[in-house]
C-alpha positions in Angstrom: 0.0 0.0 0.0 1.4 3.5 -0.9 2.7 5.5 2.1 0.2 8.4 1.8 -2.8 6.1 1.7 -1.6 4.1 4.7 -1.0 7.3 6.6 -4.5 8.7 5.9 -6.2 5.4 6.8 -4.1 5.1 10.0 -4.9 8.6 11.1 -8.6 8.1 10.4 -8.5 4.9 12.5 -6.7 6.7 15.3 -9.1 9.6 15.4 -12.2 7.3 15.3 -10.7 5.4 18.2 -10.1 8.6 20.0 -13.7 9.8 19.5 -14.9 6.4 20.7 -12.7 6.5 23.8 -13.8 10.0 24.5 -17.5 9.0 24.2 -17.1 5.9 26.4 -15.4 8.1 29.0 -18.7 10.0 29.4 -20.2 7.0 31.2 -18.1 7.8 34.2 -19.0 11.5 34.4 -21.8 12.8 36.7 -24.7 14.1 34.8 -25.0 17.3 36.9 -21.3 18.0 36.3 -21.7 17.8 32.5 -24.4 20.5 32.6 -22.6 22.8 35.0 -19.6 23.9 32.9 -17.8 23.7 29.6 -15.2 21.2 28.7 -11.5 22.0 29.2 -8.4 20.3 27.8 -8.1 18.5 31.2 -11.6 17.1 30.7 -10.7 16.0 27.1 -7.6 14.1 28.2 -9.0 12.5 31.3 -12.3 11.5 29.7 -10.4 10.0 26.7 -8.0 7.9 28.7 -10.7 6.8 31.2 -12.8 5.7 28.2 -9.8 3.8 26.8 -9.5 2.0 30.2 -13.2 1.1 30.2 -12.9 -0.2 26.6 -9.8 -2.2 27.7 -11.7 -3.8 30.5 -14.5 -4.7 28.1 -11.9 -6.4 25.8 -10.5 -8.2 28.9 -13.9 -9.6 29.7 -14.4 -10.6 26.1 -11.1 -12.4 26.0 -11.7 -14.4 29.2 -15.2 -15.4 28.0 -14.0 -16.5 24.6 -15.8 -13.7 22.8 -12.8 -11.8 21.5 -14.2 -11.7 17.9 -16.4 -9.4 15.8 -19.7 -10.6 17.2 -18.3 -10.1 20.7 -17.1 -6.6 20.0 -20.5 -5.7 18.4 -22.2 -7.1 21.5 -20.0 -4.9 23.7 -20.9 -1.8 21.6 -24.6 -2.5 21.9 -24.3 -3.0 25.6 -22.5 0.3 25.9 -25.3 2.0 24.0 -27.8 0.5 26.5 -25.7 1.8 29.4 -25.9 5.3 28.0 -29.6 5.0 27.8 -29.9 3.6 31.3 -27.3 5.7 33.2 -27.5 9.0 31.2 -30.9 8.8 29.6 -29.3 9.5 26.2 -29.7 7.7 22.9 -26.4 6.8 21.4 -28.0 6.6 17.9 -29.4 10.1 18.0 -28.0 13.1 16.1 -28.2 15.4 19.2 -26.0 13.0 21.2 -23.2 13.0 18.7 -23.6 16.8 18.2 -23.0 17.3 22.0 -20.0 14.9 22.0 -18.4 16.7 19.0 -19.1 20.1 20.5 -17.3 19.1 23.7 -14.4 17.5 21.9 -13.8 20.6 19.7 -14.5 23.2 22.4 -11.8 21.8 24.8 -8.9 22.8 22.6 -6.5 25.6 23.3 -3.9 27.2 21.1 -1.0 25.3 22.8 -2.9 22.1 22.5 -3.5 22.7 18.8 0.2 23.4 18.4 1.1 20.1 20.0 -1.5 18.3 17.8 -0.1 19.7 14.6 3.4 18.7 15.6 2.2 15.2 16.3 0.6 14.9 12.8 4.2 15.2 11.4 5.7 12.9 14.0 3.1 10.2 13.1 4.5 9.6 9.6 6.9 6.7 10.6 3.8 4.9 12.1 3.0 3.7 8.6 6.1 1.4 8.6 5.3 -2.3 9.2 6.3 -3.8 12.5 10.0 -4.9 12.6 11.3 -3.6 16.0 12.5 -6.1 18.6 9.9 -6.9 21.3 7.1 -5.5 19.3 7.3 -8.4 16.8 8.8 -11.1 19.1 6.4 -10.5 22.0 3.7 -7.8 22.0 2.1 -8.2 18.6 2.7 -11.9 18.7 0.5 -12.2 21.7 -2.1 -9.9 20.2 -2.5 -11.7 16.9 -2.5 -15.1 18.7 -5.4 -14.0 20.8 -7.2 -12.5 17.8 -6.8 -15.8 15.9 -8.0 -17.8 18.8 -10.8 -15.4 19.8 -9.8 -15.6 23.4 -7.1 -15.0 25.9 -5.0 -18.2 26.5 -1.6 -19.1 27.7 1.0 -20.2 25.1 4.1 -21.4 27.0 6.2 -21.0 23.9 5.7 -17.2 23.8 7.9 -14.9 25.9 6.6 -14.1 29.4 3.6 -16.4 29.7 1.1 -15.8 32.6 2.0 -12.1 32.3 -0.3 -9.0 32.7 -1.1 -7.7 29.3 -4.0 -5.3 29.4 -2.9 -3.0 26.6 -2.2 -5.8 24.1 -5.9 -6.4 23.9 -6.3 -3.2 21.9 -3.9 -4.6 19.3 -5.9 -7.9 19.4 -9.1 -5.9 18.7 -7.5 -4.2 15.7 -6.4 -7.6 14.3 -9.9 -8.9 14.8 -11.3 -5.9 12.9 -8.7 -6.4 10.2 -7.0 -3.2 11.1 -3.8 -4.6 12.6 -1.7 -2.9 10.0 -2.4 0.4 11.8 -1.6 -0.7 15.3 1.3 1.8 15.5 -1.2 4.7 15.2 -2.7 3.6 18.6 0.7 4.1 20.2 0.9 7.5 18.4 -2.5 8.4 20.0 -1.2 7.5 23.4 1.9 9.7 22.8 -0.3 12.6 21.8 -2.6 12.2 24.8 0.5 12.0 27.0 1.8 15.4 25.9 -1.7 16.9 26.1 -1.9 15.5 29.6 1.4 17.2 30.6 -0.1 20.5 29.3 -3.3 19.9 31.3 -1.4 20.2 34.6 -0.6 23.8 34.1 -3.2 25.1 31.7 -5.4 27.7 33.5 -8.7 26.3 34.8 -10.6 29.3 33.5 -12.5 28.6 30.3 -11.5 31.2 27.7 -14.6 30.6 25.5 -16.9 31.2 28.5 -15.0 34.2 29.8 -14.6 35.8 26.4 -10.8 35.9 26.7 -8.6 35.1 23.7 -6.6 31.8 24.1 -3.5 33.7 22.9 -3.7 35.9 26.0 -4.0 32.9 28.4 -1.1 31.1 26.7 2.4 31.2 28.1 5.7 30.1 26.6 5.8 27.1 28.9 2.5 25.9 27.5 4.1 25.4 24.1 7.5 24.4 25.2 7.3 22.0 28.2 5.4 19.3 26.4 8.1 19.4 23.7 10.6 18.2 26.3 8.8 14.9 26.1 7.6 15.0 22.5 11.0 15.7 20.9 13.1 13.5 23.2 14.9 10.8 21.2 13.9 8.1 23.6 10.2 9.2 23.2 10.4 9.4 19.5 12.0 6.0 19.2 9.0 4.3 20.9 6.2 6.6 19.7 5.4 4.8 16.5 6.2 1.1 17.4 4.2 -1.5 19.2 6.1 -1.2 22.5 3.9 -0.3 25.5 6.3 2.1 27.3 4.6 5.2 25.9 1.1 3.9 26.8 2.4 3.0 30.3 3.7 6.6 30.7 0.2 7.8 29.7 -1.6 5.6 32.2 0.7 6.5 35.0 0.3 10.2 34.2 -3.5 10.3 34.1 -4.3 9.0 37.7 -1.9 11.7 38.9 -3.7 14.3 36.8 -7.0 13.1 38.2 -5.8 13.5 41.8 -4.1 16.8 41.0 -7.2 18.4 39.4 -9.9 16.8 41.5 -12.0 19.2 43.6 -15.7 19.6 44.5 -16.2 21.3 41.1 -14.1 18.8 39.2 -14.5 15.3 40.7 -12.3 12.8 38.8 -12.2 10.0 41.3 -14.1 7.6 38.9 -11.6 8.2 36.1 -8.8 7.8 38.6 -10.0 4.4 39.6 -10.4 2.9 36.1 -7.2 4.4 34.6 -5.1 3.4 37.6 -6.6 -0.1 37.7 -6.0 -0.5 34.0 -2.4 0.6 34.5 -1.9 -2.0 37.2 -2.7 -4.7 34.6 -0.5 -3.4 31.8 2.8 -5.0 33.0 4.0 -7.2 35.9 5.9 -4.5 37.8 3.1 -2.0 37.7 1.0 -3.9 40.2 3.7 -2.6 42.7 2.2 0.9 42.2 -1.1 -0.2 43.6 -0.5 1.4 47.1 0.5 4.7 45.4 -2.7 4.6 43.3 -4.8 4.0 46.5 -2.9 6.9 48.2 -3.7 9.1 45.2 -7.4 8.2 45.4 -7.4 9.0 49.1 -5.7 12.4 48.4 -8.4 13.2 45.8 -11.4 12.2 47.9 -10.5 12.4 51.6 -12.1 15.9 52.1 -15.0 15.5 49.7 -16.6 12.0 50.0 -17.9 9.9 52.8 -15.7 7.1 54.1 -18.0 4.4 52.9 -17.9 5.7 49.3 -14.1 6.0 49.5 -13.8 2.4 50.7 -15.9 1.2 47.8 -13.7 3.1 45.3 -10.6 1.7 46.9 -12.0 -1.8 46.8 -13.0 -1.3 43.1 -9.5 -0.1 42.3 -7.8 -3.1 43.8 -10.3 -5.5 42.3 -9.9 -4.2 38.7 -6.1 -4.4 39.0 -6.1 -8.2 39.7 -7.8 -10.1 36.9 -4.5 -11.4 35.3 -3.1 -12.4 38.7 -6.3 -14.2 39.6 -6.2 -16.0 36.2 -2.7 -17.2 37.1 -3.8 -18.3 40.6 -6.7 -20.4 39.1 -4.7 -21.9 36.1 -1.2 -22.2 37.5 -1.9 -22.1 41.3 0.6 -19.2 41.5 -0.5 -15.6 41.0 3.0 -14.5 39.9 4.3 -15.0 36.3 7.3 -17.4 35.8 9.6 -14.5 34.9 9.0 -13.0 38.4 9.9 -16.3 40.0 13.0 -16.6 37.8 14.1 -13.1 38.8 13.8 -13.8 42.6 14.9 -17.5 42.3 11.5 -18.8 43.6 10.3 -22.2 42.5 7.8 -22.0 39.6 4.9 -24.5 39.3 5.0 -24.5 35.5 8.6 -24.1 34.3 11.9 -25.2 35.7 14.3 -22.5 36.8 16.1 -21.5 33.7 19.9 -20.9 34.0 19.8 -17.8 31.8 19.2 -14.7 33.9 16.9 -12.9 31.5 16.9 -9.6 33.3 20.3 -9.7 35.0 22.0 -7.2 32.7 19.3 -4.6 33.2 20.1 -4.0 36.9 21.7 -0.7 37.9 24.7 -0.4 40.1 23.7 0.5 43.6 26.6 2.8 44.6 25.3 6.2 45.9 27.7 8.1 43.7 26.5 6.2 40.7 22.8 6.8 41.5 23.5 10.5 42.2 25.1 11.0 38.7 22.6 8.8 36.9 20.6 11.6 35.1 23.8 13.4 34.1 25.3 10.1 32.7 22.0 9.5 30.8 22.2 12.9 29.3 25.9 12.8 28.3 26.3 9.1 27.5 22.9 7.6 26.7 24.3 4.6 24.8 26.0 3.2 27.8 25.1 -0.3 29.1 22.9 1.2 31.7 20.6 3.1 29.3 21.0 1.7 25.7 19.3 4.6 24.1 20.1 7.3 21.5 19.5 10.3 23.7 17.2 12.3 25.9 16.4 16.0 26.5 18.1 18.2 29.1 15.0 18.1 31.3 16.5 14.8 32.7 19.0 16.9 34.6 16.1 18.0 36.8 15.4 14.5 37.9 16.1 15.1 41.6 14.5 18.6 41.6 11.2 17.3 43.1 13.1 15.7 46.0 15.0 19.0 46.6 11.7 20.8 46.6 10.2 18.5 49.2 13.3 18.9 51.4 13.0 22.6 51.1 9.4 22.4 52.2 10.5 20.5 55.3 13.2 22.9 56.3 11.7 26.2 55.2 7.9 25.5 55.5 7.4 28.6 57.7 8.5 30.9 54.9 6.5 29.4 52.1 4.0 26.5 52.4 3.2 25.0 49.0 -0.4 24.0 48.3 -1.3 20.4 49.0 -1.7 19.4 45.4 1.8 20.7 44.5 3.2 18.7 47.4 1.3 15.6 46.0 2.7 16.2 42.5 6.2 16.5 43.9 5.8 13.3 45.8 4.5 11.5 42.7 7.4 12.8 40.6 9.9 11.7 43.2 8.2 8.3 43.8 7.8 7.2 40.2 11.6 7.5 39.6 12.5 5.0 42.3 12.1 1.8 40.2 14.2 3.4 37.5 17.1 3.7 40.0 17.1 -0.1 40.2 16.7 -0.8 36.5 17.7 2.2 34.5 17.1 1.1 30.9 16.5 4.3 29.0 13.0 3.4 27.7 11.8 2.8 31.3 12.2 6.6 31.8 9.2 7.0 29.6 7.1 5.7 32.5 7.9 8.8 34.7 9.3 11.4 32.3 5.9 12.9 31.5 5.2 13.3 35.2 8.5 15.1 35.6 7.6 17.4 32.7 4.3 18.1 34.3 6.0 19.1 37.6 8.5 21.3 35.8 5.6 23.0 33.9 3.6 23.6 37.1 6.7 25.0 38.9 7.6 27.4 36.0 3.9 28.5 35.7 3.7 29.1 39.5 7.0 31.1 39.6 6.0 33.2 36.7 2.5 33.9 38.1 4.0 34.9 41.5 6.6 37.2 39.9 4.0 38.9 37.7 1.6 39.4 40.6 4.4 40.8 42.8 5.7 43.3 40.3 2.6 44.1 38.2 4.2 45.9 35.3 4.4 45.2 31.6 8.3 45.3 31.6 8.5 42.7 34.4 5.9 40.5 32.6 7.9 40.6 29.4 11.1 39.8 31.2 9.5 36.9 33.1 8.1 35.3 30.0 11.3 35.7 28.1 13.3 34.1 30.9 10.7 31.3 31.1 10.9 30.7 27.3 14.7 30.6 27.4 14.7 28.2 30.3 12.1 25.9 28.6 14.0 25.9 25.3 17.1 24.9 27.2 15.3 21.9 28.6 14.5 20.7 25.1 18.2 20.5 24.1 19.0 16.8 23.4 21.9 14.8 24.6 25.2 16.1 23.2 26.3 12.6 22.2 26.8 11.7 18.6 24.1 9.0 18.9 21.5 11.7 19.5 22.4 13.7 16.4 22.4 10.5 14.4 19.0 9.5 15.7 17.4 12.9 14.7 19.1 12.7 11.3 17.7 9.1 10.7 14.3 9.8 12.2 13.6 13.0 10.2 15.3 11.5 7.1 12.8 8.6 7.2 10.0 11.0 7.7 11.1 13.1 4.7 11.6 10.0 2.5 8.2 8.6 3.4 6.4 11.9 2.7 7.8 11.9 -0.8 7.5 8.2 -1.5 5.1 5.9 -3.3 7.1 2.8 -2.4 5.2 -0.3 -1.3 5.7 -0.7 2.4 6.5 -4.4 2.1 9.9 -3.3 0.6 10.8 -2.1 4.1 10.0 -5.5 5.6 12.4 -7.1 3.1 15.1 -4.7 3.9 14.7 -4.1 7.7 13.5 -7.5 9.1 16.1 -10.3 8.8 14.4 -13.5 7.5 11.2 -11.9 6.3 11.5 -13.5 2.9 12.3 -16.8 4.5 9.2 -16.6 6.8 6.9 -16.0 3.8 8.4 -18.9 1.9 8.1 -21.2 4.9 4.5 -20.2 5.6 3.6 -21.0 2.0 5.5 -24.3 2.3 3.7 -25.4 5.5 0.3 -24.4 4.1 0.8 -26.4 0.9 2.0 -29.4 2.9 -0.9 -29.1 5.4 1.7 -29.0 8.2 0.6 -25.8 9.9 0.2 -27.5 13.3 3.9 -28.4 13.5 6.4 -26.0 15.0 9.0 -23.6 13.6 12.2 -23.1 15.6 13.6 -19.5 15.4 17.2 -19.1 16.6 18.6 -15.7 17.9 18.7 -13.1 15.2 15.4 -14.1 13.5 13.1 -14.2 16.6 11.5 -11.1 15.2 9.7 -13.4 12.7 7.5 -14.7 15.6 4.7 -12.2 14.8 4.5 -13.0 11.1 4.3 -16.7 11.8 1.7 -16.2 14.5 -0.2 -14.0 12.2 -0.4 -17.0 9.8 -1.7 -19.0 12.8 1.6 -21.1 13.1 3.4 -21.9 16.3 6.9 -20.7 16.8 9.5 -21.6 19.3 12.7 -19.8 20.4 13.5 -18.0 23.6 16.0 -18.2 26.5 13.2 -19.1 29.0 10.3 -21.6 29.0 9.8 -25.2 27.8 11.7 -24.6 24.6 14.6 -22.7 26.1 17.8 -22.4 24.1 20.0 -23.8 26.9 18.6 -27.3 26.3 19.3 -27.0 22.6 22.8 -25.7 23.3 23.5 -28.6 25.6 22.1 -31.2 23.1 24.3 -29.8 20.3 27.3 -29.8 22.5 26.7 -33.4 23.5 26.3 -34.4 19.8 22.5 -35.1 19.9 19.8 -32.4 19.7 17.3 -34.9 18.3 15.4 -35.3 21.6 14.9 -31.6 21.8 13.5 -31.4 18.2 11.4 -34.5 18.6 9.8 -33.5 21.9 8.8 -30.2 20.4 7.7 -31.5 17.0 10.0 -29.1 15.1 9.5 -29.3 11.4 11.4 -26.1 10.4 14.5 -24.4 11.7 15.4 -20.9 10.7 18.8 -19.7 11.7 21.5 -17.2 10.8 24.7 -19.0 9.7 26.8 -15.9 10.6 26.2 -14.2 14.0 28.0 -11.4 15.8 28.9 -13.6 18.8 32.4 -15.1 18.6 31.1 -18.5 19.9 28.4 -18.8 17.2 30.5 -21.0 14.8 31.1 -23.5 17.5 27.4 -23.9 17.8 26.2 -23.5 14.2 28.6 -25.9 12.5 27.8 -29.0 14.6 24.1 -28.0 14.7 23.9 -27.9 10.9 25.6 -31.3 10.7 23.3 -32.8 13.2 20.2 -31.4 11.4 21.3 -33.0 8.1 22.0 -36.2 9.9 18.4 -36.3 11.2 17.0 -35.8 7.7 16.6 -32.1 7.6 17.4 -30.4 4.2 18.9 -27.0 3.9 17.4 -24.2 1.8 17.9 -20.5 1.2 16.1 -17.5 -0.2 17.5 -14.3 -1.6 18.6 -13.4 1.9 22.2 -14.4 2.3 22.5 -14.8 6.0 19.3 -16.8 6.6 19.4 -20.6 6.4 16.2 -22.8 6.4 16.1 -26.4 7.4 13.0 -28.5 6.5 12.2 -31.9 8.0 12.3 -34.7 5.5 8.5 -35.0 5.2 8.1 -31.3 4.2 8.2 -30.6 0.4 9.7 -27.1 -0.3 8.0 -24.2 -1.9 9.4 -23.1 -5.2 10.7 -19.9 -3.5 13.1 -22.0 -1.5 16.5 -22.7 -3.1 18.2 -26.0 -2.0 21.7 -26.0 -0.7 23.7 -28.9 -2.1 27.1 -28.4 -0.6 
């Protein structure tokens, strides 16, 4: 499909999803509140993300009840329409209903928000590229398409991280069910856009410019335009914005509960949205359940002075209950609520898998020396490609990582001089707390989980300082100087890492964007060029289909594990990982002992795809005897136009014409 057509269709899908999420979020809003005031950018963001969480829980229910298919999704939509009729007294099929929804959606926008939106339209161009990137094809999309093919959530022990918490992957599954899987990257783009709009919502004035008759230009400040760019233009954010990794969505769902607590008041009650968004976040990844006490504390902060205790207790119970479905599934099916990778990490016995000798997460741990931790943000900024971070770069705002902690200490020692409002204290605590897990595992992409919260804190502080300065010296000159200084400071925070890797990333990213904007090339050409083994995968899929052997298994060795998604999309089972029942260590041991046949026979492997040449120095010591043993067991070797991809077919498999036999 041409690039422009793919971009237009992807953007159309993303905006339809956004409108659907925004509409669904209205189920959580009080009817009296909707009639009392106009919609602000805060309402737009919170309502959209809360609606996304509600839709995600619906998909979770469909997945567990074996209804993750088109009739099931249609049934969920009909049920939602009935809920609107019952709870709101509104007809989802009426013109007046959609007129009201669209009026609120459009009326919430401010000039800075429109500026961010227009920027993101440009940043979305690489989202048209097919999935090829690391975990997105070996893990996230593989699970999603597997569940879509099966029409339900089930545990496949051969996929990475079985018995895991995977709320967000259900959105990908729904797109595959609806034959829209080619545009799944645009869903991540939407999460990135909502993240930056959420950052802006923290320090956007609560006054409604349309109601007060004030121009949005007069209410806008330099920080409204510039602070969200500290996130949006960061290399680490751009790298994961348009791929099927879930770090950008995690950052969104960690940001929104904090925004709900920060903005909640008697006139703006967001406790319902806080509950669903926080609970959904708790089921997005294994480690996020550890934030459950923080979410409960945020809920208490938002409701303690407004709601009766019984209602607060019900909300807390609902928050905890909605966070636990994946762990309850594990308890019922495996008699252990924790996923195997968690047991591996802490060396606990696992009821399903044996303890694998390969420490999958060992090289992601951060050195614990105080001096090392103290300099961590400075090292990330100056040397982002180091073993601790493994990224291209980040913006200078990272240097303010410890600023919220310093602010809290200042409040302790100088509280008599200036006592900050409670919500600013809460935001500072949240910004300081969310960075703690990163100090233990400082991979650069994990910073995306808390970086938007840090940006929100910086924006609030800059806005507060500017407002106090302008109020203290009420003159046009002071106002101009204050805004100029604020603009210069915010621009300085957008400066990327000085490392060469950062410059190279920007050159490549915008180079790809420019080439795609002026290209009519078929996007499959990118797959052939950027995904090692793609041609081999298509030839093998055609071969297994023609031989009616789709129930056998394909073994993928390191270097071609990214093909997992494309085999799973064709409803074929793949093996190949360092953990689980088909772990590589058993294969390595078998090859070393001169007999890997038991491994291949036990797993019913009919095809092996491997790279003859690999970057590891020890690879020839494995590949050469492995190749000899495969031929001894009756496997035949084939190639495609890709030089460094070898395909071995079992003797009962007849090759497709695209496979070239190797006779030597």
